C-alpha positions, 0 to 999 in steps of 0.5 A: 201275585201270591202272598209271601209268608215271612217266618219270624225266624227268617227275619234279618234284625237290625243291631239291638238298640242297647248295643253301642257302636264300639268296635268289638275286641273279640276274635273273629268267630268268638261266641261272646259277641253273639251272647252280648247281643242276646243279653242286650235284646232281652234287657231291651225287650223287658224294658229294664235298661234303666234298672239293670246292673251288669258286673264284669270281672277280668277275662275276655269279657273285661270290656263288656261295659263298652258294648251294652249300654247299661250301668256296669261295675268292674269287679276284681278277678273272680269276685263278680258274684260278691260284687253283684250280691252287694249291688242287688242288696243295695238296689233290690228292685234292680236286675243284677247279673254277672258276665263271666268266663270259665277261667274266672268263674270256675277257678279264682271265683269258685268260692264267690259263685258257690256261696252266692248260689247257696245264699239264694242271691237274686242275681243271674250269672251268664257263664261263658265256658270255652274250656280255656283261658282265652285272654291270657294266652290259652292256658288250661282252665278247670273245664279243659277236657282230658287230653285237650292241648293248651299252653300249659298242657301241651301234651294234653290234660293229664288227670294224674298231673292236672286233675279232672275237669268239673261241671260247675253248673251241676255242682251248683244245682245241688244248692237249695238257693240255686233255682234255675240252672241251664246250659246252652250254646250259640253255634247254630241259629236254633241254639241262639234262639234257645239261649235267648229264651234261657237268658230271658227266663233267668232274668225273670226268675231273678226279678221274681225273687226266686233265688240264684240263676245261671245260664252257662253257654258252651262257647268256642275259642278258635284262637285259643284252640288254634282252629278256624271259626268253622273248625272250632264250631265242629270241634265244639259239637264233637267234643265239648258239648258231649262233655257239657250236654245242653239243656235245663239242669234245674228249675225249682222254687226257693224252699220255704 
């Protein structure tokens, strides 16, 4: 009988050990569940579950603490990086990360995020960017594309009325305290693998004391976009990813 080669990427994996048995509240097709799985796998593989603290503020991921079996702190809307700063300074040997959406991080939490990065805080931000407020009804967010229809821009985002979208990852990359900034996605198996590597690298960067890291994940929100999961992935590939191109944006060391 001929030998059968099973490639690593074709293996079917069991549920990650740190993922709980709670039923996910996310909509079918949402990217959050995949990213949760990757975060749990990275923490488990690094063997740091007993010393990891996650910080989750308000948004679709408000119940993240239900799904990944580590210590969590619930933060006020937009204040995750401020809370994470306190946790990391109190417990400098712990891995501390925030898990935030674009409505949270890029709107009400802009100041906290930028100043944590400017200070070079040794924390990681997992930033889910689906260009819309998912939990509260599909309103425009700071990353909503021009012409994109939302609950508050029913005729499409008009720059003269609503302003222009901005790329907060590129903004943060200009800060000396930010040393690893990357943008990934999880809409294909290959991209899932790349995203996991990026999360692992960000965690290792933080634990080495090399300053602030951000992993932005360009994500789908099929319910907010009023599309099926398949259509949402296609729309994301054709519209969102060209506006927010994938790949590493910055990799450096803290200035002396």
